[in-house]
N, C-alpha and C positions, 0 to 999 in steps of 0.2 A: 276185744277178744274175750271169749267166754272162759270162766274160771274152771268149770267142771272138767273139760278135757285136760287141762293142765294138772289138776289134782289127780285125775285118773292116771295120767302118765307117771306122776310121782309115785302113786300107789303101786303101779305095775313094776316100776324099777325097784322100789323097796322090797316087794315080794320076791322078785328075782334074786336080789342080793341075799335075802334071808334064806332062800332055798339053796343058792349056790354055796353059801358059807359052809354048811356041814358036808358038802361034797368035795370042796376044794381043800379045806383045812387038813383033813386026814391025808390027802394026797401030798400036800406040801410037807407034812410031818414025816410021811413015809419016805419021801425023796430027800429027807434031811435038809430041807431048805430053811435052816434055822438062822435067826438073827445073830450077827456078830456084834458084840458090844464094845465100844471104845474103852480102853483101860483108863483114859483120862476123864471119862464121864463120871457123873454122880455114882457113888458106890452102890446106892440102892438099886441101880439099873442092872448091876451085874447078874442078879437073879433072873433077869429077862432073857439072858443068853439062851439060844436054842429055840425060842418061841418062833413058830413058823412065820416067815416073811414072804414078800411078793404077793400078799393078799390083795394088792391093788388090781390084780387080775379080776377079782370078784367085782370090784367097782366098775372096771372098764367093760366087762362083759354085760353086766346088768344095764349099765348106761346105754351101750350100743344097741342091745336088743330092744329096749323100750323106745329109744329115740328113733330107730329105724321103723318101728311100728307106726309111729305117729308123725313122722316127718313128711314134708311135701317134696323132698328130693330137689330142692332149689339149690342154686350155687352156694348159698350160705351153709347148707347141709354138709357139703364137702369141706368147706373151710373149717367148720367146727370139728368134724371127725378127724381130719388130717392133723389139726393142731393138737387135739386131745390124745388120739391114739399114737401119733408120731412122737410126741414128747413122752408118752407112756412107754413106747418101744425103747427109747433111749434109757429110760429108767429101768426097764426090764433087763437090758444088757448090763447095766451097772449092777443091779441086784444079782444077776446070775454070776457075774465074775467074782463078786464078793463071796458068794456061796461056794462056787467051784474051787476057788483058791484059798478059802477059809481065812479071809482077811476083812477088815472093816472098811477098806477102800476098794472100789470097783474100777470103773473106767478111770483113766488118768484125766486130769483137768482139761487137757487139750482134746482128748477123745470125746469127752462129754460136751465140751463147747462146740466142737465140730458137728456133732449130731444135732444139737439144739439149733445151731445156725442153719443147718441143712433143712430142718423141718420149718423153721421160721421163713426161710427163703421160698420154700414151696407154697406156704400160706400167702406170702406176698405176691407170688405169680398168680395164684388163684384170685386174689383180690383185684389185681390189675386186669386180668382177663375179663372180669365181670363188672368193671367200671366202678369199683368201690369209691365212695366219697373220700377224698384225701384231705379234707379240712379237719383241723384239730379243734374240737369244741371246748370252750372255757366253761366249766361247771357253774351253774347258777346264773348264767348270763345268756344273752342271745348272740354272743360274740363267737367267732370262729377264726382260726388262723389258717389261711390257705397254704398248705405246705407243698402241694404239687408232688413231684417225684421224691422230694426229701421226706415225704410221709413214710416211705417204705423202709429206709434205714431206721427211722424212729420206731416203726413197728417191730423190726428185728430186735432192737435194744429193749423195747417194751416187753416183748415175749420172753426174752432171755432173763430180764430182771424179775418179772413177775413169777415165772416158773421156778426160778431159784429161791425167791422169797417164800413161796408156798412150800418148797422143799425144806427150807430151814425150819419151818413151823412144825414139821412132823417130827416131834421128839418125845412126846408124852402120850400115854394111852388116851385115845379119843380126842386129842387136841385139834388136829387138822380136820378130822371128820366133822366135828361140830362147827368149827370156825368157817370151813368151806361151805357147809350147808347154809349157814347164815348169809354168807356173801352171795352165794348163788340165789338165795331167796330174794335178796334186794335186786339183783340183776333180772330175775324173773319178773318181778313187779314192774321194773322199768321197761322191760321188753314187752310186757302186756300193754302197758300204757301207750307205747309207741307202735303197737301192732307188729312187732318183730317176731313173726310166728316161729321160725326155726330156733331163734335164741331163747324164746320163752319155753319151748318144749325141751330143748337141750338142757336148760337150767333146771327144769322140773325133774327131768330124768336123772340129772346129776345129784340133786337133793335126795331123791329116793334112794339112789345107789349108795351114797355116803352114809345116810342114816341107817340103811340096811346093814352096811358094813360095821357101823358103830355098835350094833347088837353084839358083835364078836370082838370089837376093838376097844370097848369101854374097859376101864380099869377093874380088875386085872385083865389085860388083853390076852385073848386066845390066839390072835394073829395080828401081824403088822402089815401095813399096806406097802412099805418099802418105797423106793424111788419109782417103781412101776406106777403106784397110785399117786404119789405126791407130784411127780412131774406131769403125769397125765392130767391131774386136776389143775395144775398151774397152766398148762397149755390151753385147757378148756376155758378157764376163767378169763385168760387173756383174749381168747378168740371171741367170747361173748361180749367183752368190753369193746373190742374193735368193731364188731358188727352193730352194736347199739350206740356207737360213738360216745362211749363213756370211758375212754382211755384214761383221762386225767381224774375222772370221778372215782375210778377204781382205787386210786391212792387213798381215798376216804373209806369207801365200802370195804376194801381189803386192807384197811389200816393195820390190822394185826400182823399181816404178812409183811407190810412195810416196816413196822417196828422191829420185827424179828430180824430182817436182813440188815437194818440200820444198826442194830445192836452188835451184829457180827462185824460190820465195817468199822464202827467206832472202836470196838475192842482191838481189832487188828491194827488200825492206824495208831491208837494210843500206845499199844505195846511196842510197835516198831519205832515210833518217834520219841516216846518218853520212857519206855521200858516199864510202864505201869499199866495195869488192867483197870478198866472202869467198872466192869462187872466181875463177880466171882467166877462166872463162866458164861459164855455165849453159845447159842442164841439165848435171849433174855429169859426164856421160860426156865432154863437151868439155873439162872441166877436166883430166881425166887425159890427154887427147890433148896439151894444151898444156904439160903438165909433162914430156912426152917419151915417153909410152907409144905404142906402135903401135896402129893401129885394131884389129887382130886381138887384141892383148893386152887391150885394154879390153873387147871383146866377149866373149872367153872368160872373163875374170874375172867379168863381170856374169852370164854364163850360170851359172857355178859358184855364185855368191852366190845367184842365183835358185833353184837346185836345193836349196841348203841351207835357204833360207827355206821352200820348198815342203814339204820333208821335215819341218821344224819345225811347219808348219801342220797337216800330217796327224797328227803326234804330239800336238799340242795338242787337235785335234778328237777324238781318242780318249781324252781325259780325263787327259792326262799320265800 
C-alpha cells in the first residue's frame, strides 16, 4: 500500500478539523455548552468550568468527511463508521444531558451501557454478515485461537472495555488527542503492512482529525471533546483492531488506555475491600497531578509512554 494517499488523507482530515474548530467553538459557547467540573476533582480544574465541550463533533465530522472521500465503500467501511459514530452518538447524548441539566453526570450507567451494547451488537451483526475471521490471534506468534461464535461475545466485551478505557483517559488538556493519535499511528502502520485498505485510511483520517482538534485542545484548552469524542475514538480504535486482527495487541498499543482503566478498577476495589485508596485520585493521570506534576508534564509523559508502547506493539506484530 502506498504511503502518499495515506498521508494525504491525514492532511485533509487535519485541515478540516482546523477549519471546523473556529466555526464550531463559538457556536458551542453561544449555546452555553460548557463543561461541568466535578467538585471532587483537582482544584486546579475548577477554572476550566464553562469551557465549551462536545468538541468531539469536530473530530467526528472531519474524520467522516475525509474517510468517505478516500474509502472504497467495502463492508469494513460500514463497520468502522458504525462503531465510531455509534459510540460517538452515545457520548453525544451523555454530553447533552450533562449540559441540559447542568450536572457532571449525564446518562445513567445502565443507559450508557445499553447504548454501547446496542452499537457493539450492530457491529457484530455486520461482521457476521460479511464472514469476518473469528480466530483470536496471539501477538508475536503464528498462533490463533478459533473462537467460532464465542468470538462475538468477546468482541462486545472488547468494544465496551476499550471505549470506556479511552473515555477514562480524557481528563487533561490534549491527553487523549495525543495518545489516540499515537495509537492510531501504530494501527495505520500495521494496516498498511497487511494491506487493510479501509483500516489504514480510517486510522489516517482519525490521526488528522485528533491532531487538528489538538490545535484547540492543547493546554490551556479552548474546547473539550467530551464523551462525544472520547467514546467515538474508543469505538473507532476497537473497530480497527478487530478488522486488523490485533485485538490482543491493542492492549499493548493502547497500553495507556489500559493503565488508565486499571487504575480506576484498582482504586474502586481497594477502597471497597480495604477502605483505603491506592492512588490519590483515579484515573491515574489525576494522581500525578496531585503529587505535584504540572498538567503539561503529565500529558507529555503519557504521550511519550504511549509512543514507546505503540512502537513495541509494531515490533511484536512483526514477530519479535
